[in-house]
N, C-alpha and C positions, 0 to 999 in steps of 0.2 A: 507578073513577077513583082514581088515586094522589094523595094529598095529603101526601106526605112532604117533609121538608126535610133538607138536609145542612149540616153546619157545617164551615167551613174556617178555619184560622188563618193570619194574615199576620204573618210575622216582620219584623224591621227590614230595610230595603232595604240590600243590599251593593253593588249596581252598577246603573247605568242607562245605556241607550244608545238613540239614535234609529235606527230602521230603517224600511223601507217594507214594506207588505203589498200583494200584488196586489189590485187593485180588486175582482176577482171574489170573492175570499175575504171581503173586508170586506162587500161587498154581500150575499153569501149569509148572513153572520152577521146582518145587519139584517133580511133577509127571514124567517129562522128566528125571530128575536125577536118578529116580528109574530104568531107562533102561540103564544107562551109565555103560559101562564095565570098564572104567578107571577113573571114578569119575568126568567126565566133559562132557558137551554137547556143541557142536559147532553149532551156529545158524547164518547162513548168513543173513544179512539184506541187501538184494540186492538193495532196493530203495535208500539206502544211501551209498552203497559200503563199509559197515562196517561188521565186524565179532564180534559177541558176544560169549563169552565163559562162560557158567554157571558152577559153582561148588558149593559145600555145603555152602560156606561162602559169595560168591559174584557173580556178573556178571561183567566181564571186557569187554570193548569195544575197538577195534582197527580198524584203517582204513585199509581195506583189500587191497587197492591199494597204501597204504602209504609206507613210507620209511622202508627199511629192514636194520637192523644194525648188525654189528659184534662187540662184546665186549668180549675181552679175549678169542677169538677163538669160541665163542658161537654166533650163528646167530639167529635173531628173530625180532619181531616187537614191537614197544613201545605201551604200554597201554595208551590210551588217557584219559579215565575216567572209574570209576567203581561204581557199586551200591553194597554197603556192607550191607548184610542182618543182621537183629537182631539175637542175639543168640537163639538157639532152646528153645522153652518153654516160650518165652516172649509174644507171641500172645495171645490175649484174645478171639478172634473169627476168624474162618476161612473165614468169609464173610466181615470182616472189612479191609479197606486199611492197608497196612503194612508200618510202618515207617522204612526208611532206610537212610543210609548216602550216599550221592553222593560225590565221591572224584574225584577231577580234578587233573590231572598230568600236564596239559598244560593250558595256559590261553586262554580265548576267546571261550570257548566251551559251554556257557550257552544256546545258541540257538540250538546247537546240542543236548544237554541234553533234552530240551523240546520236540524236534522232536522224540527222541529215544523212548519215552514211547509208542507212537502210532505205530511207525514203528516196534519196537521190538514185540509188540503184534501181528501184521500182520505176521511177520517172524515166530513166534511160531506157528501160525495157518498153515502157509505154510509147516512147518516141520511136524506138526501133520497130515496134509492132505496127505502127501507123504508117509504114512505108516512108519513114523519114519525112515528116510534115515539112513541106518546102519553106513555110514561114520561119521555121526554126533555124534554117540555114542561110537565109537571105538578108537577115538584119545585121547591122553592124553595132558594135558597142563602143561608146566613147566614155572613158573613165577620167574623171578630173579629181586630182588630189587637192583637198582643202584642209584648212586648219579650223575645223568647227568643233564645238564642244560635244562630247559624247554623253 
């Protein structure tokens, strides 16, 4: 059993926009979270060399090949953007698209955001097809908010 944890740094927000996410993707995130031992699910998006981490409030996206930082003795990777879910109970239907906030922590990621929706859905399918890879459900995520330049 894996009991590791990864650290991610959250820079100051540079842009925010409201988008919708297909209900199927949102529902799959919720189902996968039900299997998470430590409250998060790690989803590799191999086609983009990104890593998504799902928790109860959001999905964060990091460049899996990106820079590793050490801040005050803590090492981790910067979050590039996130999808912030609506509070529980605000959905009117489980089949309707879900409104969420896309939060950018670095500039110039709009094309990445557009591509992520489809590639994330494929990565979720890959994870589900592999009988729920245990490593994806046994890691914890630690997110540290920082005031670093984007």
